[in-house]
C-alpha positions as CSV (number, residue, x, y, z in Angstrom):
1,M,112.4,96.9,112.5
2,N,113.0,100.1,111.9
3,E,112.2,101.9,115.4
4,L,115.2,104.5,115.4
5,E,114.5,105.5,111.7
6,S,111.5,106.2,112.7
7,E,112.8,108.1,115.8
8,V,114.9,110.0,113.1
9,M,111.9,111.1,110.8
10,V,109.6,112.1,113.7
11,G,112.3,114.2,115.2
12,Q,112.7,115.9,111.7
13,L,108.9,116.6,111.4
14,K,109.0,118.4,114.8
15,R,111.5,120.2,113.6
16,R,109.5,121.6,110.9
17,G,106.9,122.3,113.3
18,L,104.7,119.4,113.3
19,K,103.1,118.0,116.3
20,R,102.8,113.8,116.6
21,V,99.5,112.3,117.1
22,L,98.7,108.4,117.7
23,D,95.3,108.7,116.5
24,E,95.1,108.2,112.7
25,E,91.6,110.0,112.4
26,L,93.7,113.3,114.1
27,A,96.2,113.1,111.5
28,D,97.0,115.6,108.2
29,L,100.3,113.2,107.4
30,L,100.8,109.8,107.8
31,V,104.2,107.8,107.4
32,F,104.5,104.2,107.0
33,N,107.9,103.1,107.5
34,T,108.4,99.7,106.0
35,C,110.6,96.4,106.2
36,S,110.5,94.3,103.4
37,I,112.4,91.3,105.5
38,R,109.0,89.4,106.5
39,D,106.4,88.7,103.8
40,L,103.9,89.1,106.7
41,A,104.8,93.0,107.9
42,E,104.4,93.5,103.8
43,R,101.3,92.4,103.5
44,K,99.9,94.7,106.6
45,V,101.2,98.0,105.3
46,M,99.6,97.0,101.6
47,G,96.3,96.4,103.4
48,K,96.5,99.2,105.6
49,L,97.2,101.5,102.5
50,G,94.4,99.8,100.8
51,Q,92.3,100.4,103.0
52,L,93.2,104.4,103.6
53,G,92.5,104.4,99.7
54,R,89.1,103.3,100.1
55,S,88.0,105.5,103.2
56,K,87.1,109.1,103.9
57,M,91.0,109.4,105.0
58,R,92.0,110.5,101.5
59,N,92.5,113.6,102.0
60,K,95.8,113.0,104.2
61,L,98.8,113.3,102.9
62,I,100.4,109.2,102.6
63,G,104.2,108.8,102.7
64,V,105.5,105.2,102.4
65,T,109.2,105.0,103.6
66,G,112.0,102.0,104.1
67,C,112.7,99.3,102.5
68,M,109.9,98.3,100.9
69,A,109.6,102.1,99.5
70,M,113.2,100.4,97.6
71,A,111.7,97.5,96.6
72,K,108.3,98.4,95.3
73,R,109.4,101.8,93.8
74,E,106.8,103.4,91.1
75,T,104.4,100.0,91.6
76,L,103.4,101.5,94.8
77,F,101.7,104.7,93.0
78,K,100.2,102.1,90.4
79,K,98.4,100.0,93.1
80,L,98.1,102.5,95.3
81,P,97.5,105.9,93.5
82,H,96.4,107.6,96.7
83,V,100.0,107.3,98.0
84,D,101.9,111.0,97.8
85,F,105.3,110.1,98.1
86,V,108.2,107.3,98.4
87,I,111.4,107.5,100.1
88,G,113.9,104.7,100.4
89,T,116.3,104.2,102.7
90,N,119.6,106.2,101.3
91,N,116.7,109.2,101.0
92,L,115.4,109.3,104.6
93,S,116.9,112.8,105.3
94,E,115.3,113.7,102.5
95,L,111.8,113.7,104.2
96,N,111.2,117.4,104.6
97,T,111.9,118.5,101.1
98,V,110.1,115.8,100.0
99,L,106.9,117.0,102.0
100,D,107.6,120.5,100.6
101,D,107.3,118.8,97.0
102,V,104.3,117.2,97.3
103,I,102.6,120.2,98.9
104,D,103.7,122.9,96.4
105,S,103.3,120.4,93.3
106,G,100.2,118.5,94.2
107,R,102.2,115.8,92.4
108,Q,103.3,112.4,93.6
109,Q,107.4,112.4,95.0
110,I,109.7,109.2,94.5
111,R,113.2,109.3,96.2
112,T,115.0,106.0,95.8
113,E,117.8,106.3,94.5
114,G,121.1,107.6,95.3
115,E,123.8,107.0,97.8
116,Y,123.9,105.7,101.7
117,D,123.1,109.2,103.3
118,A,124.1,109.8,107.1
119,L,120.9,110.4,109.0
120,D,121.4,113.0,111.6
121,Y,120.8,110.8,114.5
122,T,120.5,113.9,117.1
123,V,117.4,114.7,115.7
124,A,116.0,111.4,116.6
125,E,113.0,111.8,118.8
126,R,113.3,109.2,121.4
127,E,110.1,107.6,123.3
128,H,112.3,106.2,126.4
129,K,114.0,108.8,128.4
130,I,116.8,106.5,129.5
131,K,117.4,104.3,126.5
132,G,117.4,104.7,123.0
133,Y,118.1,102.5,119.5
134,V,121.7,102.7,118.1
135,S,122.1,101.9,114.3
136,I,124.5,98.7,113.7
137,I,123.3,98.3,110.1
138,R,121.1,100.2,107.6
139,G,119.2,98.5,105.3
140,V,120.0,94.6,104.3
141,N,123.8,94.4,104.1
142,A,123.9,98.1,105.1
143,C,122.7,99.0,102.2
144,C,119.1,98.1,101.2
């Protein structure tokens, strides 16, 4: 549901010097870019996050972004204390700052406040060479 925003975050992380891997076992950072429109999608993410908390992969940095991050905010930390950061749709451009804060402080970080910020779509790491996603709306009613 949030393909373009995911591509932007991948681009931000690559500019940071990180490399994308598709095998979660090899990853040091897992980011779940969520959607709250469909209940099934939300339940799948919550189930996966719960599994990660019980697994041997608890040493990875785990973040939740997108609409579910906005809707659930602090309750995500209560239900899933192993989640390291929560970033809402209005704060996606702060991804690298939030990562720095988590790494430097060792404490969970939440950014779900603030006004709608314009994302730098030029950093999007496109998966396809001849097509790309174009944003016509961000969030529900243009401001989740």
